[in-house]
C-alpha positions as CSV (number, residue, x, y, z in Angstrom):
1,X,-171.9,-39.8,-43.8
2,X,-171.3,-43.1,-42.2
3,X,-172.5,-46.0,-44.2
4,X,-174.8,-46.7,-40.7
5,X,-176.5,-43.1,-40.9
6,X,-176.9,-43.9,-45.1
7,X,-178.9,-47.3,-43.9
8,X,-181.2,-45.8,-42.2
9,X,-181.7,-43.0,-44.8
10,X,-182.3,-45.7,-47.0
11,X,-184.4,-48.2,-44.8
12,X,-186.8,-44.7,-44.1
13,X,-186.9,-43.2,-48.1
14,X,-190.5,-42.9,-48.2
15,X,-191.0,-41.3,-44.3
16,X,-189.1,-38.3,-45.2
17,X,-190.3,-35.4,-45.9
18,X,-188.5,-31.9,-47.5
19,X,-187.8,-29.2,-44.8
20,X,-188.4,-25.6,-45.3
21,X,-185.4,-23.5,-43.8
22,X,-186.4,-20.0,-43.3
23,X,-184.2,-17.3,-42.1
24,X,-184.7,-13.5,-41.7
25,X,-184.5,-11.0,-44.2
26,X,-184.9,-7.4,-43.6
27,X,-187.0,-7.7,-40.8
28,X,-189.2,-10.2,-42.0
29,X,-188.6,-14.6,-42.5
30,X,-188.3,-16.0,-45.6
31,X,-187.6,-19.6,-47.3
32,X,-183.9,-20.0,-48.2
33,X,-185.1,-22.1,-51.1
34,X,-187.1,-18.5,-52.9
35,X,-182.9,-16.8,-52.2
36,X,-181.2,-15.9,-55.6
37,X,-177.3,-18.0,-55.7
38,X,-175.4,-15.4,-54.7
39,X,-177.9,-15.1,-51.2
40,X,-177.9,-18.9,-51.0
41,X,-174.2,-18.3,-50.9
42,X,-174.3,-15.6,-48.3
43,X,-176.5,-17.9,-46.2
44,X,-174.0,-20.8,-46.7
45,X,-171.6,-18.2,-45.1
46,X,-173.2,-17.5,-41.9
47,X,-171.5,-18.0,-38.2
48,X,-173.9,-19.2,-36.0
49,X,-173.2,-18.1,-32.2
50,X,-174.8,-19.1,-28.4
51,X,-175.4,-16.1,-26.5
52,X,-174.0,-17.2,-22.9
53,X,-177.0,-17.4,-19.9
């Protein structure tokens, strides 16, 4: 993160909110925050792709 971005984040610290990331697991959505350490690591290693139009 560059210094300009860091300064902006520091200035607006009180406005920031926690963001929950959900992912689909076995047909339903769950917050990644609730995963165990192994599942969190697996989620970080996933490769995202864009489907061609």
